[in-house]
TORKOL-4160 file (C-alpha; in steps of 0.2 Angstrom, whole numbers, padded with zeros to 4 digits, m for minus):
384
<pt num="1" X="0417" Y="0782" Z="0483"/>
<pt num="2" X="0417" Y="0784" Z="0464"/>
<pt num="3" X="0403" Y="0793" Z="0456"/>
<pt num="4" X="0393" Y="0785" Z="0442"/>
<pt num="5" X="0396" Y="0796" Z="0426"/>
<pt num="6" X="0379" Y="0799" Z="0421"/>
<pt num="7" X="0367" Y="0814" Z="0422"/>
<pt num="8" X="0351" Y="0823" Z="0417"/>
<pt num="9" X="0345" Y="0838" Z="0410"/>
<pt num="10" X="0330" Y="0848" Z="0415"/>
<pt num="11" X="0326" Y="0866" Z="0415"/>
<pt num="12" X="0314" Y="0880" Z="0420"/>
<pt num="13" X="0302" Y="0886" Z="0406"/>
<pt num="14" X="0305" Y="0904" Z="0411"/>
<pt num="15" X="0323" Y="0902" Z="0404"/>
<pt num="16" X="0317" Y="0896" Z="0387"/>
<pt num="17" X="0323" Y="0905" Z="0372"/>
<pt num="18" X="0309" Y="0909" Z="0359"/>
<pt num="19" X="0314" Y="0895" Z="0347"/>
<pt num="20" X="0305" Y="0885" Z="0334"/>
<pt num="21" X="0312" Y="0868" Z="0334"/>
<pt num="22" X="0317" Y="0861" Z="0317"/>
<pt num="23" X="0311" Y="0844" Z="0320"/>
<pt num="24" X="0316" Y="0830" Z="0309"/>
<pt num="25" X="0302" Y="0824" Z="0297"/>
<pt num="26" X="0296" Y="0807" Z="0299"/>
<pt num="27" X="0298" Y="0796" Z="0284"/>
<pt num="28" X="0282" Y="0797" Z="0273"/>
<pt num="29" X="0281" Y="0778" Z="0272"/>
<pt num="30" X="0291" Y="0763" Z="0277"/>
<pt num="31" X="0295" Y="0748" Z="0267"/>
<pt num="32" X="0278" Y="0741" Z="0273"/>
<pt num="33" X="0269" Y="0757" Z="0268"/>
<pt num="34" X="0267" Y="0765" Z="0285"/>
<pt num="35" X="0262" Y="0783" Z="0285"/>
<pt num="36" X="0272" Y="0794" Z="0296"/>
<pt num="37" X="0259" Y="0806" Z="0301"/>
<pt num="38" X="0240" Y="0804" Z="0303"/>
<pt num="39" X="0229" Y="0819" Z="0298"/>
<pt num="40" X="0215" Y="0809" Z="0291"/>
<pt num="41" X="0198" Y="0814" Z="0299"/>
<pt num="42" X="0185" Y="0800" Z="0300"/>
<pt num="43" X="0169" Y="0803" Z="0291"/>
<pt num="44" X="0152" Y="0798" Z="0299"/>
<pt num="45" X="0151" Y="0782" Z="0288"/>
<pt num="46" X="0169" Y="0777" Z="0292"/>
<pt num="47" X="0167" Y="0779" Z="0310"/>
<pt num="48" X="0151" Y="0768" Z="0310"/>
<pt num="49" X="0162" Y="0754" Z="0303"/>
<pt num="50" X="0175" Y="0755" Z="0318"/>
<pt num="51" X="0173" Y="0746" Z="0334"/>
<pt num="52" X="0178" Y="0758" Z="0348"/>
<pt num="53" X="0187" Y="0754" Z="0365"/>
<pt num="54" X="0188" Y="0766" Z="0379"/>
<pt num="55" X="0205" Y="0764" Z="0388"/>
<pt num="56" X="0198" Y="0768" Z="0405"/>
<pt num="57" X="0189" Y="0751" Z="0404"/>
<pt num="58" X="0206" Y="0742" Z="0406"/>
<pt num="59" X="0218" Y="0755" Z="0412"/>
<pt num="60" X="0234" Y="0765" Z="0407"/>
<pt num="61" X="0251" Y="0763" Z="0414"/>
<pt num="62" X="0259" Y="0778" Z="0422"/>
<pt num="63" X="0245" Y="0782" Z="0434"/>
<pt num="64" X="0252" Y="0781" Z="0451"/>
<pt num="65" X="0235" Y="0785" Z="0460"/>
<pt num="66" X="0218" Y="0779" Z="0459"/>
<pt num="67" X="0209" Y="0793" Z="0468"/>
<pt num="68" X="0212" Y="0806" Z="0455"/>
<pt num="69" X="0200" Y="0821" Z="0451"/>
<pt num="70" X="0201" Y="0817" Z="0432"/>
<pt num="71" X="0206" Y="0799" Z="0426"/>
<pt num="72" X="0222" Y="0805" Z="0417"/>
<pt num="73" X="0229" Y="0816" Z="0431"/>
<pt num="74" X="0246" Y="0812" Z="0439"/>
<pt num="75" X="0242" Y="0817" Z="0457"/>
<pt num="76" X="0227" Y="0812" Z="0468"/>
<pt num="77" X="0213" Y="0824" Z="0470"/>
<pt num="78" X="0218" Y="0827" Z="0488"/>
<pt num="79" X="0235" Y="0835" Z="0482"/>
<pt num="80" X="0225" Y="0850" Z="0477"/>
<pt num="81" X="0229" Y="0863" Z="0490"/>
<pt num="82" X="0244" Y="0853" Z="0497"/>
<pt num="83" X="0256" Y="0855" Z="0483"/>
<pt num="84" X="0259" Y="0872" Z="0475"/>
<pt num="85" X="0246" Y="0878" Z="0462"/>
<pt num="86" X="0259" Y="0877" Z="0449"/>
<pt num="87" X="0263" Y="0859" Z="0453"/>
<pt num="88" X="0244" Y="0854" Z="0454"/>
<pt num="89" X="0241" Y="0862" Z="0437"/>
<pt num="90" X="0255" Y="0853" Z="0429"/>
<pt num="91" X="0250" Y="0836" Z="0437"/>
<pt num="92" X="0234" Y="0837" Z="0425"/>
<pt num="93" X="0245" Y="0833" Z="0410"/>
<pt num="94" X="0246" Y="0815" Z="0405"/>
<pt num="95" X="0265" Y="0814" Z="0403"/>
<pt num="96" X="0272" Y="0797" Z="0404"/>
<pt num="97" X="0255" Y="0788" Z="0403"/>
<pt num="98" X="0254" Y="0773" Z="0390"/>
<pt num="99" X="0241" Y="0761" Z="0386"/>
<pt num="100" X="0243" Y="0743" Z="0378"/>
<pt num="101" X="0232" Y="0732" Z="0367"/>
<pt num="102" X="0233" Y="0718" Z="0355"/>
<pt num="103" X="0225" Y="0718" Z="0337"/>
<pt num="104" X="0226" Y="0710" Z="0320"/>
<pt num="105" X="0219" Y="0725" Z="0312"/>
<pt num="106" X="0228" Y="0733" Z="0297"/>
<pt num="107" X="0223" Y="0750" Z="0303"/>
<pt num="108" X="0221" Y="0758" Z="0320"/>
<pt num="109" X="0210" Y="0773" Z="0324"/>
<pt num="110" X="0209" Y="0785" Z="0339"/>
<pt num="111" X="0196" Y="0796" Z="0346"/>
<pt num="112" X="0202" Y="0808" Z="0360"/>
<pt num="113" X="0199" Y="0825" Z="0368"/>
<pt num="114" X="0212" Y="0836" Z="0376"/>
<pt num="115" X="0210" Y="0848" Z="0391"/>
<pt num="116" X="0218" Y="0863" Z="0382"/>
<pt num="117" X="0216" Y="0870" Z="0365"/>
<pt num="118" X="0234" Y="0876" Z="0366"/>
<pt num="119" X="0242" Y="0862" Z="0356"/>
<pt num="120" X="0260" Y="0867" Z="0354"/>
<pt num="121" X="0274" Y="0878" Z="0361"/>
<pt num="122" X="0287" Y="0888" Z="0352"/>
<pt num="123" X="0301" Y="0875" Z="0356"/>
<pt num="124" X="0290" Y="0859" Z="0355"/>
<pt num="125" X="0279" Y="0853" Z="0342"/>
<pt num="126" X="0261" Y="0848" Z="0343"/>
<pt num="127" X="0265" Y="0830" Z="0341"/>
<pt num="128" X="0274" Y="0830" Z="0357"/>
<pt num="129" X="0264" Y="0842" Z="0367"/>
<pt num="130" X="0247" Y="0835" Z="0362"/>
<pt num="131" X="0249" Y="0820" Z="0351"/>
<pt num="132" X="0247" Y="0801" Z="0352"/>
<pt num="133" X="0262" Y="0791" Z="0349"/>
<pt num="134" X="0260" Y="0773" Z="0343"/>
<pt num="135" X="0273" Y="0759" Z="0345"/>
<pt num="136" X="0272" Y="0740" Z="0340"/>
<pt num="137" X="0281" Y="0725" Z="0346"/>
<pt num="138" X="0290" Y="0715" Z="0333"/>
<pt num="139" X="0292" Y="0696" Z="0332"/>
<pt num="140" X="0308" Y="0697" Z="0342"/>
<pt num="141" X="0299" Y="0707" Z="0356"/>
<pt num="142" X="0306" Y="0724" Z="0352"/>
<pt num="143" X="0296" Y="0739" Z="0353"/>
<pt num="144" X="0297" Y="0750" Z="0337"/>
<pt num="145" X="0289" Y="0766" Z="0332"/>
<pt num="146" X="0274" Y="0765" Z="0321"/>
<pt num="147" X="0265" Y="0782" Z="0319"/>
<pt num="148" X="0261" Y="0798" Z="0328"/>
<pt num="149" X="0246" Y="0809" Z="0325"/>
<pt num="150" X="0247" Y="0827" Z="0321"/>
<pt num="151" X="0235" Y="0836" Z="0332"/>
<pt num="152" X="0226" Y="0851" Z="0325"/>
<pt num="153" X="0210" Y="0852" Z="0336"/>
<pt num="154" X="0206" Y="0850" Z="0354"/>
<pt num="155" X="0195" Y="0835" Z="0350"/>
<pt num="156" X="0200" Y="0823" Z="0336"/>
<pt num="157" X="0193" Y="0807" Z="0329"/>
<pt num="158" X="0206" Y="0801" Z="0316"/>
<pt num="159" X="0215" Y="0786" Z="0308"/>
<pt num="160" X="0232" Y="0784" Z="0316"/>
<pt num="161" X="0239" Y="0772" Z="0303"/>
<pt num="162" X="0233" Y="0760" Z="0289"/>
<pt num="163" X="0242" Y="0748" Z="0278"/>
<pt num="164" X="0249" Y="0738" Z="0292"/>
<pt num="165" X="0257" Y="0721" Z="0289"/>
<pt num="166" X="0244" Y="0708" Z="0293"/>
<pt num="167" X="0246" Y="0698" Z="0309"/>
<pt num="168" X="0241" Y="0699" Z="0328"/>
<pt num="169" X="0254" Y="0710" Z="0338"/>
<pt num="170" X="0255" Y="0720" Z="0353"/>
<pt num="171" X="0254" Y="0739" Z="0352"/>
<pt num="172" X="0256" Y="0754" Z="0364"/>
<pt num="173" X="0250" Y="0772" Z="0363"/>
<pt num="174" X="0259" Y="0785" Z="0373"/>
<pt num="175" X="0248" Y="0800" Z="0379"/>
<pt num="176" X="0251" Y="0819" Z="0377"/>
<pt num="177" X="0266" Y="0826" Z="0387"/>
<pt num="178" X="0261" Y="0844" Z="0390"/>
<pt num="179" X="0242" Y="0843" Z="0388"/>
<pt num="180" X="0229" Y="0835" Z="0398"/>
<pt num="181" X="0219" Y="0820" Z="0391"/>
<pt num="182" X="0201" Y="0820" Z="0395"/>
<pt num="183" X="0195" Y="0805" Z="0385"/>
<pt num="184" X="0204" Y="0792" Z="0374"/>
<pt num="185" X="0196" Y="0778" Z="0363"/>
<pt num="186" X="0205" Y="0766" Z="0352"/>
<pt num="187" X="0196" Y="0760" Z="0336"/>
<pt num="188" X="0199" Y="0745" Z="0324"/>
<pt num="189" X="0188" Y="0740" Z="0310"/>
<pt num="190" X="0173" Y="0729" Z="0315"/>
<pt num="191" X="0177" Y="0711" Z="0313"/>
<pt num="192" X="0195" Y="0713" Z="0318"/>
<pt num="193" X="0202" Y="0705" Z="0334"/>
<pt num="194" X="0205" Y="0718" Z="0348"/>
<pt num="195" X="0212" Y="0713" Z="0366"/>
<pt num="196" X="0215" Y="0725" Z="0380"/>
<pt num="197" X="0232" Y="0722" Z="0389"/>
<pt num="198" X="0230" Y="0728" Z="0407"/>
<pt num="199" X="0244" Y="0738" Z="0416"/>
<pt num="200" X="0258" Y="0728" Z="0422"/>
<pt num="201" X="0259" Y="0724" Z="0440"/>
<pt num="202" X="0278" Y="0725" Z="0442"/>
<pt num="203" X="0284" Y="0740" Z="0453"/>
<pt num="204" X="0287" Y="0755" Z="0443"/>
<pt num="205" X="0302" Y="0766" Z="0441"/>
<pt num="206" X="0296" Y="0783" Z="0448"/>
<pt num="207" X="0304" Y="0799" Z="0440"/>
<pt num="208" X="0302" Y="0815" Z="0450"/>
<pt num="209" X="0310" Y="0830" Z="0440"/>
<pt num="210" X="0307" Y="0845" Z="0430"/>
<pt num="211" X="0303" Y="0850" Z="0412"/>
<pt num="212" X="0315" Y="0838" Z="0405"/>
<pt num="213" X="0308" Y="0823" Z="0414"/>
<pt num="214" X="0291" Y="0830" Z="0410"/>
<pt num="215" X="0296" Y="0829" Z="0391"/>
<pt num="216" X="0302" Y="0845" Z="0385"/>
<pt num="217" X="0307" Y="0846" Z="0370"/>
<pt num="218" X="0303" Y="0829" Z="0363"/>
<pt num="219" X="0295" Y="0828" Z="0346"/>
<pt num="220" X="0284" Y="0813" Z="0351"/>
<pt num="221" X="0277" Y="0807" Z="0368"/>
<pt num="222" X="0287" Y="0791" Z="0366"/>
<pt num="223" X="0304" Y="0800" Z="0365"/>
<pt num="224" X="0308" Y="0807" Z="0383"/>
<pt num="225" X="0321" Y="0797" Z="0392"/>
<pt num="226" X="0308" Y="0789" Z="0405"/>
<pt num="227" X="0298" Y="0782" Z="0390"/>
<pt num="228" X="0314" Y="0776" Z="0381"/>
<pt num="229" X="0320" Y="0767" Z="0397"/>
<pt num="230" X="0303" Y="0759" Z="0400"/>
<pt num="231" X="0305" Y="0751" Z="0384"/>
<pt num="232" X="0323" Y="0746" Z="0386"/>
<pt num="233" X="0321" Y="0739" Z="0403"/>
<pt num="234" X="0304" Y="0732" Z="0400"/>
<pt num="235" X="0298" Y="0741" Z="0415"/>
<pt num="236" X="0282" Y="0752" Z="0420"/>
<pt num="237" X="0286" Y="0770" Z="0423"/>
<pt num="238" X="0278" Y="0784" Z="0432"/>
<pt num="239" X="0283" Y="0801" Z="0426"/>
<pt num="240" X="0281" Y="0815" Z="0439"/>
<pt num="241" X="0291" Y="0829" Z="0430"/>
<pt num="242" X="0283" Y="0846" Z="0434"/>
<pt num="243" X="0290" Y="0859" Z="0421"/>
<pt num="244" X="0299" Y="0872" Z="0430"/>
<pt num="245" X="0293" Y="0866" Z="0447"/>
<pt num="246" X="0303" Y="0851" Z="0452"/>
<pt num="247" X="0310" Y="0857" Z="0468"/>
<pt num="248" X="0312" Y="0842" Z="0480"/>
<pt num="249" X="0298" Y="0849" Z="0490"/>
<pt num="250" X="0291" Y="0839" Z="0505"/>
<pt num="251" X="0273" Y="0842" Z="0500"/>
<pt num="252" X="0277" Y="0832" Z="0484"/>
<pt num="253" X="0287" Y="0819" Z="0494"/>
<pt num="254" X="0271" Y="0816" Z="0504"/>
<pt num="255" X="0263" Y="0808" Z="0489"/>
<pt num="256" X="0279" Y="0800" Z="0482"/>
<pt num="257" X="0280" Y="0790" Z="0498"/>
<pt num="258" X="0263" Y="0783" Z="0495"/>
<pt num="259" X="0269" Y="0774" Z="0479"/>
<pt num="260" X="0277" Y="0757" Z="0479"/>
<pt num="261" X="0291" Y="0759" Z="0466"/>
<pt num="262" X="0306" Y="0748" Z="0461"/>
<pt num="263" X="0317" Y="0763" Z="0461"/>
<pt num="264" X="0315" Y="0782" Z="0464"/>
<pt num="265" X="0324" Y="0794" Z="0452"/>
<pt num="266" X="0327" Y="0812" Z="0459"/>
<pt num="267" X="0331" Y="0824" Z="0446"/>
<pt num="268" X="0326" Y="0842" Z="0451"/>
<pt num="269" X="0343" Y="0852" Z="0451"/>
<pt num="270" X="0339" Y="0862" Z="0435"/>
<pt num="271" X="0325" Y="0870" Z="0444"/>
<pt num="272" X="0335" Y="0873" Z="0460"/>
<pt num="273" X="0349" Y="0885" Z="0465"/>
<pt num="274" X="0363" Y="0879" Z="0476"/>
<pt num="275" X="0355" Y="0885" Z="0493"/>
<pt num="276" X="0339" Y="0875" Z="0489"/>
<pt num="277" X="0349" Y="0860" Z="0484"/>
<pt num="278" X="0358" Y="0861" Z="0501"/>
<pt num="279" X="0342" Y="0863" Z="0511"/>
<pt num="280" X="0331" Y="0850" Z="0503"/>
<pt num="281" X="0341" Y="0836" Z="0496"/>
<pt num="282" X="0344" Y="0826" Z="0513"/>
<pt num="283" X="0326" Y="0829" Z="0519"/>
<pt num="284" X="0319" Y="0822" Z="0503"/>
<pt num="285" X="0330" Y="0807" Z="0503"/>
<pt num="286" X="0326" Y="0804" Z="0522"/>
<pt num="287" X="0308" Y="0806" Z="0519"/>
<pt num="288" X="0308" Y="0793" Z="0505"/>
<pt num="289" X="0320" Y="0781" Z="0515"/>
<pt num="290" X="0309" Y="0782" Z="0530"/>
<pt num="291" X="0294" Y="0775" Z="0521"/>
<pt num="292" X="0304" Y="0763" Z="0509"/>
<pt num="293" X="0319" Y="0757" Z="0518"/>
<pt num="294" X="0325" Y="0746" Z="0504"/>
<pt num="295" X="0320" Y="0755" Z="0488"/>
<pt num="296" X="0335" Y="0761" Z="0478"/>
<pt num="297" X="0336" Y="0780" Z="0476"/>
<pt num="298" X="0345" Y="0788" Z="0461"/>
<pt num="299" X="0352" Y="0805" Z="0463"/>
<pt num="300" X="0354" Y="0814" Z="0446"/>
<pt num="301" X="0364" Y="0830" Z="0444"/>
<pt num="302" X="0358" Y="0843" Z="0432"/>
<pt num="303" X="0364" Y="0843" Z="0415"/>
<pt num="304" X="0377" Y="0856" Z="0410"/>
<pt num="305" X="0370" Y="0869" Z="0399"/>
<pt num="306" X="0375" Y="0866" Z="0381"/>
<pt num="307" X="0383" Y="0884" Z="0380"/>
<pt num="308" X="0390" Y="0885" Z="0397"/>
<pt num="309" X="0407" Y="0884" Z="0390"/>
<pt num="310" X="0405" Y="0902" Z="0384"/>
<pt num="311" X="0393" Y="0908" Z="0397"/>
<pt num="312" X="0401" Y="0909" Z="0414"/>
<pt num="313" X="0385" Y="0912" Z="0424"/>
<pt num="314" X="0378" Y="0896" Z="0417"/>
<pt num="315" X="0393" Y="0887" Z="0421"/>
<pt num="316" X="0393" Y="0893" Z="0439"/>
<pt num="317" X="0375" Y="0889" Z="0440"/>
<pt num="318" X="0379" Y="0871" Z="0436"/>
<pt num="319" X="0395" Y="0870" Z="0446"/>
<pt num="320" X="0387" Y="0877" Z="0462"/>
<pt num="321" X="0371" Y="0866" Z="0463"/>
<pt num="322" X="0381" Y="0851" Z="0458"/>
<pt num="323" X="0393" Y="0854" Z="0472"/>
<pt num="324" X="0380" Y="0856" Z="0485"/>
<pt num="325" X="0372" Y="0840" Z="0478"/>
<pt num="326" X="0388" Y="0830" Z="0480"/>
<pt num="327" X="0390" Y="0837" Z="0497"/>
<pt num="328" X="0373" Y="0831" Z="0502"/>
<pt num="329" X="0376" Y="0814" Z="0495"/>
<pt num="330" X="0392" Y="0812" Z="0505"/>
<pt num="331" X="0384" Y="0817" Z="0521"/>
<pt num="332" X="0370" Y="0804" Z="0518"/>
<pt num="333" X="0383" Y="0791" Z="0515"/>
<pt num="334" X="0392" Y="0796" Z="0530"/>
<pt num="335" X="0376" Y="0794" Z="0540"/>
<pt num="336" X="0374" Y="0776" Z="0534"/>
<pt num="337" X="0360" Y="0779" Z="0522"/>
<pt num="338" X="0361" Y="0764" Z="0510"/>
<pt num="339" X="0354" Y="0761" Z="0493"/>
<pt num="340" X="0359" Y="0777" Z="0485"/>
<pt num="341" X="0365" Y="0779" Z="0467"/>
<pt num="342" X="0373" Y="0795" Z="0460"/>
<pt num="343" X="0373" Y="0801" Z="0442"/>
<pt num="344" X="0385" Y="0816" Z="0438"/>
<pt num="345" X="0379" Y="0829" Z="0426"/>
<pt num="346" X="0393" Y="0830" Z="0413"/>
<pt num="347" X="0388" Y="0815" Z="0402"/>
<pt num="348" X="0369" Y="0818" Z="0400"/>
<pt num="349" X="0371" Y="0829" Z="0385"/>
<pt num="350" X="0384" Y="0828" Z="0371"/>
<pt num="351" X="0399" Y="0840" Z="0374"/>
<pt num="352" X="0396" Y="0848" Z="0357"/>
<pt num="353" X="0379" Y="0855" Z="0362"/>
<pt num="354" X="0370" Y="0848" Z="0347"/>
<pt num="355" X="0357" Y="0838" Z="0356"/>
<pt num="356" X="0346" Y="0852" Z="0364"/>
<pt num="357" X="0333" Y="0863" Z="0357"/>
<pt num="358" X="0338" Y="0879" Z="0367"/>
<pt num="359" X="0354" Y="0874" Z="0376"/>
<pt num="360" X="0344" Y="0866" Z="0390"/>
<pt num="361" X="0330" Y="0855" Z="0384"/>
<pt num="362" X="0335" Y="0840" Z="0375"/>
<pt num="363" X="0330" Y="0836" Z="0357"/>
<pt num="364" X="0325" Y="0818" Z="0353"/>
<pt num="365" X="0344" Y="0815" Z="0351"/>
<pt num="366" X="0347" Y="0823" Z="0368"/>
<pt num="367" X="0334" Y="0811" Z="0376"/>
<pt num="368" X="0342" Y="0796" Z="0367"/>
<pt num="369" X="0359" Y="0802" Z="0375"/>
<pt num="370" X="0351" Y="0804" Z="0392"/>
<pt num="371" X="0343" Y="0786" Z="0391"/>
<pt num="372" X="0361" Y="0780" Z="0387"/>
<pt num="373" X="0367" Y="0788" Z="0403"/>
<pt num="374" X="0354" Y="0782" Z="0414"/>
<pt num="375" X="0352" Y="0764" Z="0408"/>
<pt num="376" X="0368" Y="0757" Z="0417"/>
<pt num="377" X="0364" Y="0765" Z="0434"/>
<pt num="378" X="0346" Y="0759" Z="0433"/>
<pt num="379" X="0351" Y="0742" Z="0429"/>
<pt num="380" X="0363" Y="0742" Z="0444"/>
<pt num="381" X="0349" Y="0749" Z="0455"/>
<pt num="382" X="0336" Y="0736" Z="0449"/>
<pt num="383" X="0349" Y="0721" Z="0448"/>
<pt num="384" X="0345" Y="0718" Z="0430"/>
């Protein structure tokens, strides 16, 4: 049975090189006068003229569980003590969450608090780790980037954007990838129209993976491939990427089966050696299939390290884990397990190696390439 030529790149943070990413700078202003970064703090008088709206009043997409300890957690409170401590800690990050609203305001404000004062990482800027990323929907229904804030404190009240073209339109804000969100309010000037858009009720795409699914090393929260694919496919997404700790564990599977997805994407190979892949792939698929007989399951190989062509150990790491994954897939097919889709790893990143920050984690270009690789197979799985 031919394999789909797709793949994914995730990696363990213990393998990160101590790099500082050279991020592209956003345009200082667009033809409409949109500022690229927001650094403007609000004075007391400015804040008094803003009507504030707590997003918890209408809900954010990307929350798979209602019974969380803190509102923006990604696993339920009862997962604490069931999953490993590292997974639990990472589940407090708000990766993949997004809130939508409609307004005719020409400026948009935010008031939010983060769980950690650690705002950035050596290979990933504060805009991606801890920022808010604003998108708008144009008159043709396409989602386009508008603004991102540049975090410089754990608690911020700021103007995200001003000078917007007049008119009522839909907006979406993606939440921080590698920090927890404690509170978030959206503000528009008093007298402007503001309408909450509740989370969609369509069954979500559920991604279970490692640091790349989690979002490393995107410059903005809207740039990881799960977010890109959510916009392209007009589909809600749940991001269960756990940096360095996506290992196809049954303890995590116990909570995956509680979800009601349109498709599962399993993308854990970069955190697993060949023996773990051989041991855990089939049990995880069977665990999901037992609870959801008809839900498609996408098995994504790990990306090839960008420098594996000149580092034999890296090349063997990819080759051995991918071979075990392919063998597990073949055994599942032979056993009559249906609804499986397979993405080989060689096409997730560009062959020239220019789309990662450190040979492993994608840059924004790498995430764009990964979205291109995933899109056809997800469309097949979803019958789109």
